[in-house]
C-alpha positions in Angstrom: -44.4 3.0 -20.7 -44.0 -0.7 -21.2 -42.9 -3.3 -18.0 -39.2 -3.6 -19.0 -38.9 0.1 -19.0 -40.8 0.8 -15.9 -38.6 -2.3 -14.0 -35.4 -0.7 -15.8 -36.1 3.1 -14.6 -37.5 1.5 -11.0 -33.8 -0.2 -10.7 -31.8 3.1 -11.5 -33.8 4.9 -9.4 -33.5 2.5 -6.3 -29.5 2.1 -6.7 -29.7 -1.5 -8.0 -27.6 -1.2 -11.1 -25.0 0.5 -8.8 -25.0 -2.0 -6.2 -26.6 -5.5 -6.6 -25.3 -8.8 -7.8 -28.2 -9.7 -9.3 -30.4 -7.4 -11.0 -32.9 -9.0 -13.3 -34.0 -12.5 -14.1 -35.3 -13.7 -17.5 -37.4 -16.8 -17.4 -35.5 -17.5 -14.2 -32.0 -16.8 -16.2 -30.1 -14.2 -13.4 -28.6 -11.0 -15.2 -26.0 -9.8 -13.1 -23.8 -6.3 -12.3 -20.9 -7.9 -13.5 -22.3 -8.8 -17.0 -23.5 -5.1 -17.4 -20.2 -4.1 -16.0 -18.6 -6.5 -18.9 -20.7 -5.1 -21.8 -20.1 -1.2 -20.8 -16.2 -1.7 -20.5 -16.4 -3.7 -24.1 -18.9 -1.0 -25.5 -16.8 2.2 -24.3 -13.3 0.1 -24.8 -12.5 0.3 -20.9 -13.4 3.9 -20.8 -16.8 3.6 -18.9 -15.5 6.0 -16.9 -14.8 8.9 -18.8 -18.5 8.7 -19.8 -19.6 12.2 -18.5 -21.9 11.4 -15.3 -25.5 12.6 -16.6 -24.7 9.8 -18.8 -24.0 6.6 -17.4 -27.9 5.8 -15.7 -29.1 5.9 -19.3 -25.7 4.0 -21.0 -26.2 1.2 -18.2 -30.1 1.6 -18.6 -29.3 0.7 -22.4 -27.1 -2.0 -22.3 -29.3 -3.7 -19.4 -32.5 -3.8 -21.9 -29.9 -5.3 -24.8 -28.8 -7.9 -22.2 -32.5 -8.6 -21.5 -33.3 -9.0 -25.3 -30.7 -11.4 -26.6 -31.8 -13.7 -22.9 -35.3 -13.5 -24.6 -34.1 -14.4 -28.0 -31.9 -17.3 -26.8 -34.5 -18.4 -24.6 -37.0 -18.8 -27.7 -34.0 -19.9 -30.1 -33.9 -23.0 -27.6 -37.6 -23.4 -27.3 -38.4 -23.3 -31.3 -35.5 -26.1 -31.6 -32.6 -23.8 -33.3 -29.8 -25.0 -31.5 -30.8 -28.4 -32.5 -30.4 -27.6 -35.8 -27.6 -28.8 -38.1 -27.3 -25.1 -39.1 -26.2 -24.3 -35.5 -24.2 -27.1 -34.8 -22.0 -26.6 -37.8 -21.8 -22.7 -37.0 -20.9 -23.8 -33.3 -18.3 -26.5 -34.5 -17.0 -23.5 -37.1 -17.1 -21.2 -33.6 -15.5 -23.1 -31.7 -12.4 -23.8 -33.5 -11.8 -20.7 -34.3 -12.0 -19.6 -30.7 -10.0 -22.6 -30.1 -6.8 -21.2 -32.2 -7.5 -18.2 -31.0 -7.2 -18.4 -27.6 -4.7 -20.4 -28.2 -2.3 -17.6 -29.5 -3.6 -15.0 -26.9 -2.4 -17.6 -24.2 0.7 -18.0 -25.7 1.3 -14.2 -26.9 1.0 -13.7 -23.0 3.7 -16.4 -21.9 5.9 -14.7 -24.0 4.9 -11.0 -22.5 5.2 -12.2 -18.9 8.5 -13.7 -19.7 10.1 -10.5 -20.1 11.7 -8.4 -17.9 13.0 -5.1 -17.6 15.6 -4.0 -15.3 15.9 -0.7 -13.6 19.0 0.5 -15.2 17.2 0.2 -18.2 14.0 1.9 -16.8 16.5 4.8 -15.8 19.1 4.5 -18.6 15.6 5.2 -20.9 14.2 8.2 -18.4 17.9 10.0 -18.9 17.8 10.1 -22.7 14.2 11.0 -23.1 13.4 13.2 -20.6 12.3 16.0 -22.8 9.6 13.2 -23.6 8.3 14.0 -19.8 8.1 17.4 -20.1 5.3 19.8 -19.6 4.2 22.9 -20.6 2.9 25.8 -18.7 -0.6 25.7 -18.2 -3.1 27.4 -16.5 -6.6 26.7 -14.9 -9.1 29.0 -16.0 -13.0 29.9 -16.2 -14.5 32.3 -18.6 -18.4 33.9 -19.4 -18.7 34.4 -23.0 -21.5 36.6 -24.1 -22.1 38.0 -27.2 -21.2 42.2 -27.1 -18.9 44.3 -25.2 -21.1 45.8 -23.1 -22.2 42.8 -21.7 -18.9 41.6 -21.2 -18.3 44.9 -19.1 -21.3 45.0 -17.0 -20.3 41.3 -15.8 -17.0 42.7 -15.1 -18.3 45.3 -13.2 -20.2 43.0 -10.8 -17.1 41.2 -10.5 -14.5 43.8 -9.8 -14.7 44.9 -6.5 -14.1 40.7 -5.0 -11.2 38.8 -4.4 -10.4 35.2 -3.0 -13.7 32.9 -2.8 -16.2 35.7 -3.1 -15.3 36.4 -6.7 -14.7 33.0 -7.5 -18.2 32.2 -6.2 -19.6 35.0 -8.0 -17.8 34.4 -11.1 -19.1 30.5 -11.0 -22.5 32.1 -10.5 -22.7 34.5 -13.2 -20.9 32.0 -15.5 -24.1 30.1 -15.2 -26.4 32.7 -15.8 -24.7 34.7 -18.4 -22.5 32.8 -20.0 -23.3 31.3 -24.1 -20.7 29.0 -23.9 -20.6 25.0 -23.9 -18.7 25.4 -20.3 -21.1 27.6 -18.6 -23.3 24.8 -17.2 -20.1 24.1 -15.4 -19.4 27.7 -13.7 -17.6 28.5 -17.0 -14.8 26.0 -16.0 -12.1 25.1 -19.0 -9.7 22.6 -17.2 -6.2 23.3 -17.3 -5.0 23.7 -20.8 -1.3 24.4 -22.0 -0.2 27.7 -24.6 -1.3 27.1 -27.6 -4.6 24.9 -26.8 -6.9 28.3 -27.1 -7.4 30.9 -29.6 -4.3 33.8 -29.9 -6.2 36.6 -28.5 -7.3 34.2 -25.4 -4.1 32.7 -25.3 -2.4 35.6 -25.1 -4.2 37.1 -22.1 -4.6 34.6 -19.8 -1.2 33.5 -19.5 -0.3 36.8 -18.9 -2.3 36.6 -15.4 -2.1 35.5 -12.0 -3.8 33.2 -10.2 -7.0 34.5 -9.1 -7.3 37.1 -11.1 -10.2 38.3 -13.8 -9.9 40.2 -16.8 -10.2 44.2 -16.5 -11.2 44.5 -20.3 -13.4 41.7 -22.0 -11.2 39.9 -24.5 -12.6 39.7 -28.1 -12.3 36.7 -30.7 -14.2 35.2 -33.1 -17.0 33.6 -30.6 -17.7 37.1 -29.0 -16.7 38.7 -25.6 -14.9 36.9 -23.1 -14.0 37.6 -19.0 -11.4 35.4 -17.7 -11.0 34.0 -14.2 -7.5 32.1 -13.5 -8.2 29.8 -11.0 -4.6 28.5 -10.8 -1.4 28.2 -12.7 1.2 25.5 -13.1 4.6 26.0 -14.4 6.7 24.1 -16.9 8.3 20.8 -15.2 9.6 17.3 -16.1 7.5 14.5 -14.6 9.5 12.4 -11.6 11.1 8.8 -12.8 8.9 7.4 -10.2 6.1 9.2 -11.6 6.1 7.7 -15.1 8.1 4.5 -14.3 5.3 2.5 -15.3 4.8 3.9 -18.3 8.4 3.4 -19.6 8.0 -0.3 -18.4 4.8 -0.8 -20.4 6.9 1.0 -23.3 10.0 -1.0 -23.2 8.0 -4.3 -22.4 6.6 -3.9 -25.7 9.0 -3.3 -28.1 11.2 -6.1 -26.6 7.7 -7.8 -26.9 7.7 -7.1 -30.5 11.2 -7.8 -31.5 11.1 -11.5 -29.8 7.9 -12.1 -31.9 9.3 -11.3 -35.2 12.5 -13.7 -33.7 10.2 -16.4 -33.0 8.2 -16.1 -36.4 11.4 -16.3 -38.0 12.3 -19.6 -35.9 8.8 -21.2 -36.8 9.4 -20.1 -40.5 12.5 -22.2 -41.4 11.3 -24.7 -39.1 7.8 -25.0 -40.8 6.5 -26.6 -44.2 4.9 -23.5 -46.0 4.1 -24.3 -49.9 
C-alpha cells in the first residue's frame, strides 16, 4: 500500500473527511472538504446523498485521490514552464473568452428568471385544474423472503405463523437475512413502499390483499421462486395537499413563463440584430 493510500485510509477511519476543513496539503497547497464536496456533487449531479452509505467513503477517497493527482500535475506543469509557454497562453485566452461569454449568458438568464413571479392565485388555479397530477396510488411497505422451493418457504412460515406484532417483524427480518436468496435479504427483505403494478402479478395480487402486520400463510410462487411476504405498512390512495406541492407547482410555472419570456426576448433581439 503506497503512502497516499495509507494517508487517505487514515483520514477516512478518523472521520477527518467528514469534518475537517483542510483534508491534506500537496506541496503546501491545501485541499479542503469543500472542494471534495463540490467534486462529489458534480460527479453525481447533486445526488451524492443518494449514493449507498456503504459506498460513500470509497467515493470520497477516490475523489480526494483525483484532486491530489491534479495538484501534483499542476505543480509539475508550473515547474516545467508549461504555464509560461505560448501554447498554454493561447489556449488560456480561448478559454477565457468562452467563459466570459458563458458566464454573461448565465447571469443574464438568472436575472430574467428571478424577475418572474407567480401569484398565489396562479398556483391555486393550477392545483385545482390538475389535481389528478398529485394523486398517489395505494401503496404498501412490504418485506419478503425468497427461497428456491415450496418446502423451504413452508418451513419459514411455520417459524413465523405463531408470532405477531414486533416479535413477528423481528423474527421475519432475522430469517430474511439468514435464508432469503433475493437481493433484499441483507436488508431484512425490505422492499420499501411500492404501488400496485410495480411487482410481478402473483406477488402484486397477494400483497395488496393483505393487512398491515400479516404474513402469507401459503408460499407465493413467481418466476423467481417462492416468497414469504410480510406487510409492514399500508398507505391508501390519496391526493397531496396544495401546501405539499406548492413549491413544485411554482417551479413548473416559473420555468414555463421563463421559456416563453426567453422566446419573446430572442425574437426581439433577432429583429434588432444584423444577421447575414
